[in-house]
N, C-alpha and C positions, 0 to 999 in steps of 0.2 A: 833339263829337258835335251834331247836326241831329234831329231831328223829322218824320218824317214819316207821313203819314197815307191808309188805303187806303180809299178811297171804292172802293163799289159801284154801278154804275151801268149801266138799262137805260131808260133817257128818266127817270127820278124818281132822282136820287143817293140813297143810302142811306148818310149821315154816318159815319166814323169817328171819335170823337168824342176818344179815347186818344191813338193813333200808337203810335211804335218810334219809339229810336234808329236812326239808323248812322250810321255814320263819314263815307261818301260816295254819293256818287244813288243811284250804277251799285248798293252794295248794297242801296239801296230796290228798287230797279228788280228784282233779282235774287228778292231776298223777292213784290214782286207774281206774278214768273211763277210761284214756289214755290205760292201762293194759289189761282191761276188753274187749275195741276196739278188740286188737291185740289178741288179746286168743279167742273170738268171730269167727276169723278170721281165727286160725289154724286148721286145719283138724285133729287133733291127740289129740284136746280137744273134749270130746264126751259126758262129762256128761252137763247134759242140768241146773244140779243145783247149779255148782259151783258160788262160790263170790270169790270178792278178799274184802279181810275185813281188812280196814286203824286201827291199833294200833297205842295209844301217848306212848309216850316214857316213863311213867308214867305203864303201861300195861292197858288203859283205851280203850276199842272199841271205835271207833268214827265214823265208815261208814263199812258200806255193800254194795259194790257194784256187782250186777250180772252182771254174765259176758253173761248172755241169757237174757238180759230182758225184755222177751216177755212170758217166761216160769214162772219168780220169780219176786220180788219188792226188789226195791231199800230200802234205810230206814236207818237214823242215829239209833242207840242205844241210 
């Protein structure tokens, strides 16, 4: 199991210091998609440029998931 971190980024990142363990990077990416879906429906989240950035335990960004996909594009760095 590897630890993955899920930072929120809208220009200035909000760092996840705890992380979660997943067997694969694809599991962590799926988790980021679920986080984005939850945040998309949170009325307190108004920033349309917000991303969930998945960072692996070595510090490498492996995925960037937009909270509002109609406003931005998702991709792998």
